[in-house]
C-alpha positions in Angstrom: -5.3 -24.5 -18.9 -4.1 -28.1 -18.5 -2.7 -30.3 -15.8 0.0 -32.6 -17.2 -1.1 -36.2 -17.2 1.2 -38.9 -15.7 1.9 -40.1 -19.2 3.1 -36.7 -20.3 5.3 -36.3 -17.2 6.9 -39.7 -17.9 7.5 -38.6 -21.4 9.3 -35.6 -20.2 11.4 -37.6 -17.8 12.3 -40.1 -20.5 13.2 -37.2 -22.8 15.7 -35.9 -20.2 17.2 -39.4 -19.7 17.6 -40.2 -23.4 19.4 -36.9 -24.1 21.9 -37.2 -21.3 25.4 -37.7 -22.7 27.0 -41.1 -21.9 29.2 -41.2 -18.9 32.9 -41.6 -19.4 33.9 -44.3 -16.9 37.5 -43.2 -16.8 37.1 -39.7 -15.5 33.4 -39.8 -14.5 32.5 -36.9 -16.8 29.8 -36.7 -19.5 31.1 -36.9 -23.0 29.5 -34.9 -25.9 25.9 -35.5 -26.6 25.5 -38.1 -29.4 24.1 -36.6 -32.6 21.2 -39.0 -32.6 19.9 -37.5 -29.3 19.1 -34.2 -31.0 16.8 -36.2 -33.4 15.2 -38.0 -30.4 14.9 -34.6 -28.7 13.0 -33.1 -31.6 10.7 -36.1 -31.9 9.9 -36.2 -28.2 9.1 -32.5 -28.1 6.8 -33.0 -31.0 4.9 -35.9 -29.5 4.7 -34.5 -25.9 3.4 -31.1 -26.9 1.2 -32.5 -29.7 -0.4 -34.7 -27.2 -1.0 -31.7 -24.9 -2.4 -29.6 -27.7 -4.7 -32.4 -28.9 -6.0 -33.1 -25.4 -7.1 -29.5 -24.8 -7.5 -26.8 -27.4 -6.3 -23.8 -25.3 -5.9 -20.3 -26.4 -5.1 -17.1 -24.6 -5.6 -13.4 -25.2 -2.9 -11.2 -26.5 -2.1 -8.5 -28.9 0.9 -7.9 -31.1 1.6 -4.3 -30.4 4.2 -1.9 -28.9 3.3 -1.5 -25.2 2.9 1.7 -23.4 2.3 1.4 -19.7 4.6 2.7 -17.0 6.4 0.0 -15.0 5.6 -1.0 -11.4 8.1 -1.1 -8.7 10.3 -4.2 -8.7 9.5 -5.4 -12.2 12.4 -6.7 -14.3 13.1 -5.2 -17.7 14.3 -8.2 -19.8 14.6 -11.9 -19.4 18.1 -11.5 -18.0 16.6 -10.2 -14.8 18.2 -8.4 -11.9 21.8 -9.1 -10.7 22.0 -10.6 -7.3 24.8 -10.4 -4.8 26.6 -13.7 -4.0 24.5 -14.3 -0.8 21.2 -13.7 -2.6 22.3 -15.6 -5.7 23.3 -18.6 -3.5 19.9 -18.5 -1.8 18.0 -18.4 -5.1 20.1 -21.2 -6.6 19.2 -23.4 -3.7 15.6 -23.1 -4.8 16.5 -25.2 -7.8 16.9 -28.2 -5.5 13.3 -27.8 -4.3 10.6 -29.9 -6.1 8.3 -27.9 -8.3 4.6 -27.9 -7.8 3.1 -31.3 -8.6 0.9 -29.8 -11.4 2.0 -28.0 -14.5 -0.1 -25.7 -16.6 0.1 -25.6 -20.4 -0.7 -22.7 -22.8 -0.9 -22.5 -26.5 0.1 -19.0 -27.6 -2.4 -17.1 -29.6 -2.2 -13.4 -30.3 -5.9 -12.4 -30.1 -7.4 -9.3 -28.5 -7.7 -9.4 -24.7 -11.1 -10.1 -23.2 -10.2 -8.6 -19.9 -12.5 -5.6 -19.1 -10.9 -2.3 -20.2 -12.3 -0.5 -17.2 -10.3 -2.7 -14.8 -7.2 -3.5 -16.9 -4.9 -1.3 -19.1 -5.9 -2.1 -22.7 -2.3 -2.5 -23.9 -0.5 -4.2 -21.0 -3.4 -5.7 -18.9 -2.0 -3.9 -15.8 -4.9 -3.7 -13.2 -6.3 -0.2 -12.7 -9.0 1.4 -10.5 -11.8 3.6 -11.7 -15.1 5.1 -10.6 -18.6 4.9 -12.1 -20.0 7.6 -14.4 -23.7 7.0 -14.6 -26.7 5.9 -12.6 -27.1 2.9 -14.9 -23.5 1.8 -14.2 -24.1 2.0 -10.5 -27.4 0.1 -10.6 -25.9 -2.6 -12.8 -22.8 -3.1 -10.6 -22.3 -6.6 -9.2 -19.5 -8.4 -7.4 -18.9 -10.9 -10.2 -17.9 -8.1 -12.6 -16.0 -6.0 -10.0 -12.3 -5.4 -9.8 -10.6 -7.8 -7.4 -7.3 -5.9 -7.6 -8.9 -2.8 -6.2 -10.1 -4.6 -3.0 -8.2 -3.2 0.0 -5.8 -5.8 1.5 -5.5 -4.0 4.8 -8.3 -3.8 7.4 -8.8 -0.6 9.5 -6.2 -0.8 12.2 -7.0 0.3 15.8 -5.7 3.6 17.1 -6.0 5.9 20.1 -8.2 7.8 20.4 -10.7 6.0 18.1 -12.7 8.1 15.7 -15.9 7.8 17.8 -14.3 9.4 20.8 -12.1 11.9 19.1 -13.4 15.3 20.1 -12.0 17.4 17.3 -11.4 15.4 14.1 -9.6 16.2 10.9 -10.8 15.1 7.5 -8.7 15.3 4.3 -10.5 15.5 1.0 -8.1 14.6 -1.8 -9.2 16.3 -5.0 -6.4 16.4 -7.6 -6.5 17.0 -11.3 -9.5 14.8 -11.9 -8.3 11.9 -9.9 -7.2 8.4 -10.8 -3.7 9.5 -11.8 -0.6 7.4 -10.9 -2.7 6.1 -8.0 -5.0 4.2 -10.4 -2.4 1.5 -10.9 -3.3 -0.9 -8.1 0.1 -2.6 -8.1 2.0 0.6 -8.4 3.8 2.2 -11.3 6.9 4.0 -12.4 6.6 7.7 -11.5 9.4 10.3 -11.4 7.7 12.7 -9.0 4.3 11.5 -7.8 2.0 13.0 -5.1 1.7 11.1 -1.9 0.4 11.7 1.6 2.3 10.4 4.7 1.2 12.6 7.6 -1.4 10.1 8.6 -1.0 10.6 12.4 -2.7 14.0 12.1 -5.9 13.0 10.4 -9.0 10.8 11.2 -10.7 10.5 7.8 -9.5 10.4 4.2 -11.9 11.2 1.4 -11.1 10.4 -2.2 -12.9 13.0 -4.4 -13.5 13.3 -8.1 -16.4 14.6 -10.2 -17.5 11.1 -11.3 -21.0 10.1 -10.0 -19.4 7.4 -7.9 -15.8 7.7 -6.8 -14.4 4.4 -5.5 -11.1 5.1 -3.7 -8.1 3.4 -5.3 -6.9 0.5 -3.0 -3.5 2.0 -2.6 -5.0 4.9 -0.6 -7.2 2.6 1.4 -4.3 0.3 2.3 -2.1 3.2 3.4 -4.8 4.9 5.4 -6.0 1.7 7.1 -2.4 0.9 8.3 -2.6 4.1 10.3 -6.1 3.6 11.6 -7.6 6.3 9.2 -11.1 5.7 7.8 -11.5 6.1 4.0 -14.7 7.3 2.3 -15.6 7.5 -1.3 -17.8 10.2 -3.0 -21.3 10.1 -4.4 -21.8 13.4 -6.3 -24.5 14.8 -8.5 -24.1 18.2 -10.2 -25.3 20.3 -13.2 -28.1 19.1 -15.5 -27.0 15.4 -15.6 -26.9 15.4 -11.8 -30.4 16.8 -11.5 -31.7 14.2 -13.9 -30.0 11.4 -11.9 -31.5 12.8 -8.6 -35.0 12.9 -10.0 -34.6 9.3 -11.2 -33.4 7.7 -8.0 -35.1 10.0 -5.5 -38.6 9.6 -7.0 -39.7 6.8 -4.6 -38.5 4.5 -1.8 -37.7 1.6 -4.1 -35.4 3.6 -6.3 -33.5 5.4 -3.5 -33.1 2.2 -1.6 -31.7 0.5 -4.8 -29.0 3.2 -5.1 -28.2 3.0 -1.4 -27.9 -0.8 -1.5 -25.4 -0.5 -4.3 -23.3 2.0 -2.5 -23.3 -0.3 0.6 -22.3 -3.3 -1.6 -19.5 -1.4 -3.3 -18.0 -0.1 0.0 -18.3 -3.6 1.6 -16.7 -5.3 -1.4 -13.8 -2.9 -1.9 -13.1 -2.6 1.8 -13.5 1.2 2.5 -15.5 2.8 5.2 -18.3 5.0 3.9 -19.4 7.9 1.7 -19.4 11.7 1.3 -22.8 12.6 -0.3 -22.6 15.7 -2.4 -25.8 16.9 -4.1 -24.9 20.1 -6.0 -28.0 20.6 -8.1 -31.6 21.8 -7.5 -34.0 19.1 -6.3 -37.7 18.9 -6.9 -40.2 18.8 -4.0 -40.5 15.0 -4.2 -36.7 14.5 -4.5 -35.8 16.8 -1.6 -38.4 15.1 0.6 -36.9 11.7 -0.1 -33.3 12.8 0.4 -33.2 12.5 4.2 -34.9 9.1 3.9 -32.2 8.1 1.5 -29.5 9.3 3.8 -31.0 7.6 6.8 -31.4 4.3 5.0 -27.9 4.5 3.5 -26.4 5.3 7.0 -28.2 2.5 8.7 -27.3 -0.1 6.1 -23.6 1.0 6.1 -23.5 0.7 9.9 -25.0 -2.8 9.6 -22.6 -4.0 6.9 -19.4 -2.1 7.5 -18.1 -1.8 11.0 -17.1 1.7 12.0 -18.5 3.2 8.8 -19.8 6.7 8.3 -21.8 8.8 5.9 -21.3 12.5 5.6 -23.4 15.2 3.9 -21.9 18.2 2.1 -23.4 21.6 2.6 -25.2 22.2 -0.7 -29.0 22.1 -1.1 -31.4 23.2 1.6 -34.6 21.6 2.8 -36.6 23.5 0.1 -34.5 21.8 -2.7 -32.6 25.0 -3.6 -28.8 24.9 -4.3 -27.8 27.4 -1.7 -24.6 26.8 0.2 -25.0 27.9 3.8 -21.4 27.8 5.0 -22.8 26.6 8.3 -25.2 24.1 9.9 -28.6 25.7 10.5 -32.3 25.1 10.4 -32.4 25.0 6.5 -30.1 22.0 6.3 -30.3 20.3 9.6 -32.7 17.7 8.2 -29.8 16.2 6.3 -27.4 16.4 9.3 -29.9 14.5 11.5 -30.1 11.7 8.9 -26.4 10.8 8.8 -23.1 10.8 10.6 -21.8 14.3 9.9 -21.9 17.6 8.0 -19.2 19.0 5.8 -19.6 22.8 5.5 -18.9 24.8 2.4 -15.7 26.9 2.4 -16.8 30.5 2.4 -17.6 30.7 6.1 -16.7 33.5 8.5 -16.0 33.4 12.2 -19.6 34.6 12.7 -20.8 31.4 11.1 -18.9 29.3 13.6 -20.2 31.3 16.5 -23.7 30.9 15.3 -23.3 27.1 14.9 -21.7 26.8 18.3 -24.9 28.2 19.8 -27.3 26.4 17.5 -29.5 24.0 19.4 -29.7 21.6 16.4 -26.2 20.4 16.9 -27.4 18.6 20.1 -24.0 17.6 21.4 -22.6 16.7 18.0 -20.1 19.5 17.6 -17.4 17.0 16.5 -19.7 15.8 13.7 -19.5 19.2 12.0 -16.5 19.4 9.7 -15.8 23.0 8.7 -14.5 23.1 5.2 -11.1 24.7 4.4 -10.1 25.1 0.7 -6.4 25.0 0.5 -6.5 26.7 -2.9 -8.3 29.6 -1.2 -10.9 30.0 -3.9 -13.5 32.7 -3.2 -13.7 34.7 0.0 -12.3 32.3 2.6 -10.4 32.3 5.9 -6.8 31.2 5.4 -5.8 28.8 2.6 -2.5 28.0 0.9 0.4 28.7 3.3 -2.1 30.4 5.7 -4.3 27.4 6.1 -3.2 27.3 9.7 -5.2 30.5 10.3 -8.4 28.8 9.3 -7.6 25.8 11.6 -6.9 28.1 14.5 -10.4 29.6 14.2 -12.1 26.3 13.8 -10.4 24.7 16.8 -11.0 27.7 18.9 -14.7 27.1 18.4 -14.4 23.4 19.0 -15.3 22.0 15.6 -13.8 19.3 13.4 -12.0 20.4 10.2 -12.2 19.2 6.6 -9.1 20.2 4.6 -10.0 20.2 0.9 -7.3 19.7 -1.8 -4.1 19.7 0.2 -2.5 18.6 -3.1 -2.1 22.3 -3.7 1.4 22.0 -2.4 2.1 19.6 -5.4 0.0 21.1 -8.1 1.2 24.7 -7.8 4.9 24.0 -7.5 6.7 23.5 -10.8 9.7 21.8 -9.2 8.2 18.4 -8.3 11.5 17.2 -6.9 10.9 19.5 -4.0 7.7 17.8 -3.1 8.8 16.2 0.2 10.2 19.6 1.4 7.0 21.4 0.4 4.8 18.8 1.9 6.6 18.8 5.2 6.5 22.6 5.4 2.8 22.7 4.8 1.9 20.1 7.4 4.3 21.6 9.9 2.3 24.9 9.7 -0.8 23.0 10.6 0.6 20.7 13.3 -0.2 23.0 16.2 -3.9 22.5 15.4 -3.9 18.8 14.6 -3.9 15.9 17.1 -1.4 13.1 17.0 -3.1 9.7 16.9 -1.4 6.6 18.2 -1.3 3.2 16.4 -2.7 0.6 18.7 -2.1 -2.7 16.8 -0.6 -5.6 18.7 3.0 -6.7 18.3 4.9 -7.3 16.1 5.4 -3.6 15.5 7.7 -2.9 12.5 8.5 0.0 10.3 11.2 0.8 7.8 9.6 4.2 7.2 8.8 3.6 3.5 6.6 6.4 2.2 5.4 4.5 -0.9 7.5 6.3 -3.5 11.2 6.8 -4.2 14.1 6.5 -6.6 14.8 2.9 -6.0 13.5 -0.2 -4.2 15.8 -1.3 -1.3 15.9 -4.7 0.3 17.9 -5.3 3.5 20.0 -2.2 2.8 20.8 -2.8 -0.9 19.2 -1.4 -4.0 17.1 -4.1 -5.5 15.5 -2.1 -8.4 16.9 1.1 -9.9 14.0 3.2 -11.0 11.6 5.7 -9.6 8.4 4.2 -8.5 5.1 4.8 -6.7 2.9 2.4 -4.7 1.2 3.7 -1.5 0.3 0.2 -0.5 4.1 -0.2 0.2 3.9 2.6 2.7 4.8 1.5 6.2 3.8 3.0 9.6 5.0 6.6 9.4 7.0 8.3 12.1 6.7 11.9 13.4 8.2 14.5 11.0 9.2 17.8 12.6 11.9 20.3 13.2 12.5 21.7 16.7 15.0 23.9 18.5 17.3 22.5 21.1 18.1 25.7 22.9 20.5 28.4 21.7 21.4 27.7 18.1 20.9 23.9 18.3 18.2 22.1 16.3 16.8 18.7 15.5 14.9 17.6 12.4 13.1 14.4 11.5 12.4 13.7 7.8 12.2 11.0 5.2 15.2 10.6 2.9 15.2 8.4 -0.3 19.0 8.4 -0.8 19.4 5.3 1.4 17.0 2.8 2.9 16.9 -0.5 4.6 13.6 -1.7 3.0 11.4 0.1 0.5 12.0 3.6 -0.6 13.5 5.7 2.2 14.9 5.9 5.7 14.2 8.2 8.6 16.9 10.8 8.8 17.5 12.5 12.1 19.9 15.4 11.7 20.7 18.6 13.4 23.2 20.5 15.6 24.0 19.7 19.3 25.4 22.9 20.8 28.4 22.6 23.1 26.2 23.7 26.1 23.8 20.8 25.5 25.4 18.0 27.6 22.4 15.8 28.1 21.2 13.3 25.4 18.9 14.6 22.7 15.7 12.7 22.7 14.2 12.4 19.2 10.7 11.1 19.5 9.8 9.1 16.3 6.6 7.3 17.3 3.6 7.9 19.5 2.0 4.5 20.1 -0.5 2.7 22.2 0.8 -0.8 22.0 0.4 -3.5 24.7 3.7 -5.1 25.7 4.3 -8.7 26.6 6.5 -9.7 29.6 9.5 -10.0 27.2 9.9 -7.9 24.2 12.7 -8.2 21.6 13.7 -5.0 19.8 15.6 -4.8 16.6 17.2 -1.4 15.8 19.0 -0.8 12.5 20.7 2.5 11.9 23.7 4.5 10.5 25.2 7.2 12.8 27.6 9.9 11.8 30.9 10.3 13.7 31.1 12.0 17.0 27.8 10.7 18.5 26.5 7.7 20.4 23.0 6.4 19.7 20.6 4.4 21.8 16.9 3.6 22.0 14.6 4.9 24.7 11.0 3.6 25.3 8.4 5.4 27.3 5.7 3.2 28.9 2.7 3.6 31.1 1.6 1.2 33.8 -2.1 2.0 33.5 -3.7 0.1 30.6 -7.2 1.4 31.3 -6.2 5.0 31.2 -8.9 6.9 29.3 -7.0 10.2 28.7 -3.9 8.8 27.2 -2.3 12.3 26.9 -2.4 12.6 30.6 -0.9 9.2 31.4 2.3 9.2 33.5 5.1 7.9 31.3 8.2 6.0 32.5 11.4 6.0 30.5 12.9 2.6 29.9 16.2 1.7 28.3 16.1 -1.8 26.8 19.1 -4.1 27.6 21.5 -4.3 24.7 22.3 -7.9 23.8 25.6 -9.0 22.5 26.0 -11.3 19.5 26.4 -14.4 21.7 23.2 -14.0 23.6 20.8 -17.0 23.0 18.0 -14.6 21.8 20.3 -12.9 19.3 21.5 -16.3 18.0 18.0 -17.5 17.6 16.8 -14.3 16.0 19.7 -14.2 13.6 19.0 -17.8 12.6 15.4 -17.0 11.9 16.1 -13.8 10.0 19.1 -15.0 8.0 22.3 -13.1 7.4 21.3 -9.4 7.3 24.6 -8.5 5.7 24.2 -4.9 6.8 26.9 -3.2 4.6 27.6 -0.2 6.8 24.4 -0.4 8.9 24.5 -1.2 12.6 22.1 -3.9 13.6 21.4 -4.0 17.3 19.2 -6.3 19.3 17.7 -5.3 22.7 15.5 -6.9 25.3 12.8 -5.3 27.4 11.4 -7.2 30.4 8.5 -5.1 31.6 5.4 -5.9 33.7 3.6 -2.8 32.6 0.8 -2.3 30.1 1.7 -0.4 27.0 4.3 1.4 25.0 3.5 5.1 24.4 6.6 6.7 22.9 9.6 5.4 21.0 12.6 7.7 20.9 16.1 7.7 19.6 18.6 9.1 22.1 21.6 10.9 20.6 24.6 12.2 22.6 28.0 13.8 21.9 30.7 11.2 22.3 33.7 13.6 22.8 34.4 16.8 24.5 31.6 19.4 24.6 31.5 21.3 21.3 29.0 22.3 18.7 28.4 19.0 17.0 26.6 18.6 13.6 25.1 15.1 13.4 23.0 12.8 11.5 21.5 9.4 12.3 19.8 7.4 9.5 17.3 4.9 11.0 16.6 2.0 8.6 14.2 -0.1 10.6 12.7 -0.6 14.1 10.9 -3.8 15.1 9.4 -4.9 18.4 8.2 -8.5 18.8 7.0 -10.8 21.5 9.9 -13.1 22.5 7.4 -16.0 22.5 6.9 -15.5 18.7 10.4 -16.8 18.1 8.9 -20.3 18.8 6.1 -20.0 16.2 6.9 -21.7 12.9 5.8 -19.8 9.7 2.9 -21.0 7.7 3.3 -22.4 4.2 1.8 -20.6 1.2 -0.8 -22.7 -0.5 -3.1 -22.9 -3.6 -1.0 -20.9 -6.0 -2.8 -20.8 -9.4 -2.3 -19.0 -12.7 -5.1 -17.6 -14.8 -6.1 -14.8 -17.2 -3.0 -15.4 -19.3 -2.4 -13.0 -22.2 0.6 -13.2 -24.5 2.1 -10.1 -26.2 5.1 -9.7 -28.5 6.8 -6.3 -28.4 9.5 -4.2 -27.0 7.8 -3.3 -23.7 7.0 0.1 -22.2 10.2 1.1 -20.4 12.5 3.5 -22.4 15.5 1.1 -22.0 13.4 -1.9 -23.3 13.9 -1.8 -27.1 14.3 -5.4 -28.1 11.2 -7.4 -29.0 10.4 -10.2 -26.6 7.7 -12.7 -26.0 5.9 -11.3 -23.0 3.8 -13.1 -20.4 0.9 -11.4 -18.7 -0.9 -13.5 -16.1 -2.7 -13.3 -12.8 -1.4 -15.3 -9.8 -3.6 -16.1 -6.8 -2.7 -17.9 -3.6 -3.9 -18.5 0.0 -2.0 -17.0 2.9 -3.0 -14.9 6.0 -2.2 -11.4 4.9 -2.2 -10.1 8.5 1.0 -12.1 8.9 2.9 -10.5 6.0 4.6 -7.3 5.0 4.5 -8.3 1.4 5.2 -11.2 -1.0 8.1 -11.4 -3.3 7.2 -12.8 -6.7 9.9 -14.5 -8.8 10.2 -16.4 -12.1 12.8 -18.7 -13.6 13.4 -20.5 -16.8 13.2 -24.3 -16.4 13.5 -25.3 -20.1 13.6 -23.5 -23.4 13.9 -24.5 -27.0 17.6 -25.5 -26.4 17.6 -28.2 -23.7 21.3 -27.9 -23.3 20.9 -24.6 -21.5 20.4 -25.4 -17.8 17.6 -23.9 -15.7 18.0 -20.3 -14.7 18.1 -18.6 -11.3 15.1 -17.0 -9.7 14.5 -13.5 -11.0 12.5 -11.0 -9.0 9.3 -9.9 -10.8 7.9 -7.6 -8.1 6.2 -7.3 -4.7 2.7 -8.2 -4.0 0.7 -6.8 -1.0 -2.3 -9.2 -1.2 -3.0 -12.7 -2.3 -3.4 -11.5 -5.9 -0.7 -10.3 -8.3 -0.7 -9.5 -12.0 2.5 -10.4 -13.9 2.8 -7.9 -16.8 5.2 -7.6 -19.6 7.5 -10.4 -18.3 10.0 -11.1 -21.1 10.2 -14.9 -21.4 12.0 -17.4 -23.7 10.6 -18.1 -27.1 8.4 -21.3 -27.3 8.5 -24.2 -26.7 9.5 -23.6 -23.1 8.8 -24.3 -19.5 9.1 -21.7 -16.7 8.2 -21.5 -13.0 6.5 -18.8 -11.0 7.4 -18.6 -7.3 5.9 -16.6 -4.4 7.8 -16.0 -1.2 6.0 -14.6 1.9 7.9 -11.9 3.8 6.3 -12.0 7.2 6.0 -9.1 9.7 8.2 -10.7 12.3 11.1 -10.5 9.9 11.8 -14.3 9.9 12.7 -15.9 6.6 10.1 -18.4 5.4 11.7 -21.7 4.4 11.8 -22.2 0.6 9.8 -25.4 1.1 6.9 -23.1 2.3 6.9 -20.9 -0.8 4.3 -21.2 -3.5 5.3 -22.7 -6.9 3.6 -23.3 -10.2 5.2 -24.2 -13.5 3.9 -23.1 -16.9 4.7 -24.7 -20.3 3.8 -23.1 -23.6 4.0 -23.7 -27.3 3.1 -21.8 -30.4 -0.2 -22.4 -32.1 0.0 -25.0 -34.8 -1.5 -23.6 -38.0 -3.1 -25.9 -40.6 
């Protein structure tokens, strides 16, 4: 890649000046371009780009082929891009007045096979993907320089109450579905009509991504979604069958070899940003190997604790201390040696209540009852308690004996139902059955708190209440803090339900739909609790509440707080109901907030700003209060909540940071029709990696755009910005972007969308221009 020299920049400026039509002094308009200018234009183009090509012999990787990857959310189909409403179009046109980045990059197009590693990038489209490791040699040869930067989690583990270490009865979910690495392998998301997703994070403590590869590295989309909710994520190290036995004999033969494997597992977890490992040895071990297994576990556990804060290593109930593969379905003297060497024990699934009673009295637990995770196979394979739509029966027995639970393969609700369009309904039904035996955890991150309830998959991508992209998509990294989903009776024949609805949204894929029936006898407001929190409040809090109510009801917001910030048992804390003050449009805070956020243009949505002045400590519950507005009668109702945001009033004075260091690399050119069904015309397609510097803790996402600055015909003016997609880290792969034929100049632009909701000035966006020409053949 090449930075334009000053001489080349001057040549381009002169080119523009020479080709301007002469000015008609009478009416101050340009006349027709003189014919000789087209000759000058051609000569200038030849000399400028020839000089560039001579100075640096650049080539890029590509492949002339028909492409076949699914599209990610927010990507445009063709060079014409996405239609914008007038307000958005005006905002994007104003970007043309901003100076482009001082450096331009040049590429000479060559259609040669891509050198990007196939294990990390789709071979046809260069879309980044995640994967595991199959062999011991792959594990031992792993190093950071050859790892996949796109699979690094962008979200650190968020605080929650109670934290994992003090949670007395935990819940682990082990996600084993159809071999793993399905739609979730695309680290930037993909197009998917009916994907599997998980969004009941408030109920669980640990998420395990499980496959039958030797080393299962969790896809970053899962780690990001879990971490937003304070849920720890662990990968899987599994050996099984003949190959597994051979691997165990190789790495458990001596201290040096088992430490080498443990060190690699620690490095992988640390690099990719997840929180530990489930160790599953399901093959017979020799005397030497089984003797070294506890030493391997202890070394791995110690190293994980040293390198990854809050990490954990769990052992699956498989081999016993004599090396035999003999599932015990309980913790006992034959497998205690492994339990003592790590953070927890995951039992096999064929236990009985007698096993639990035996464990409860077993002295080897030594006060670590919460570290025993009793396995529950949702598929109900073999002789098990519960499973399927009776999984709640297993949980009832487990909780009655005081143990933690490990729910294996809850994707059963997706896999065994042919009508995938009913997935949300089936998912909600399943977790509602379990809810009585699960414990709600409270996000405890500091303000700003914001959620538009996006579940990470949907039929369209919404932005500020309008459809931005019209296609089904899946990207769990886009998931925002999830509310409480439930159905409850109101007394008599009244009822209230909370669920995600993809038909309309404010931002992302879905809104929170509160619907039900208020009976005539119910004259007091219905309080729909949507969040349980543990969030410290400043002296002044600004609340933004965006919603769409049905007729016949009034809607307000109710907050429940506690005055005791050191309260240890948060469930027993005394709560005080507080109704924030509703601010009118002329209030100084509202005017300042509106100026910072821009025109929200709600189009049917109600946008309400409220202020809370509170000297207490923390917010514990956030509720929507719904009341009949007319005479008492049976009132069916619905209230669609688009977004709720709470922020410190002092943050209104903090200017946003500029995005810096935008660079383009790993450019690959393709020529084809693209992968989407509607994309049939052949186009030149750009694939490139963008990287920049910005504090990711400040942002919800980044919006990545492109625009045409100049094409083969200089008479065509520069184009508007066209949305390419959303990024959730400081790294984004542009794939299959249809661009003008060469020679041309385009610009790539990155806009931060910060958590406070304030618009970042265009002068703070990242910009980089890219020129390209065809390879000159001799």
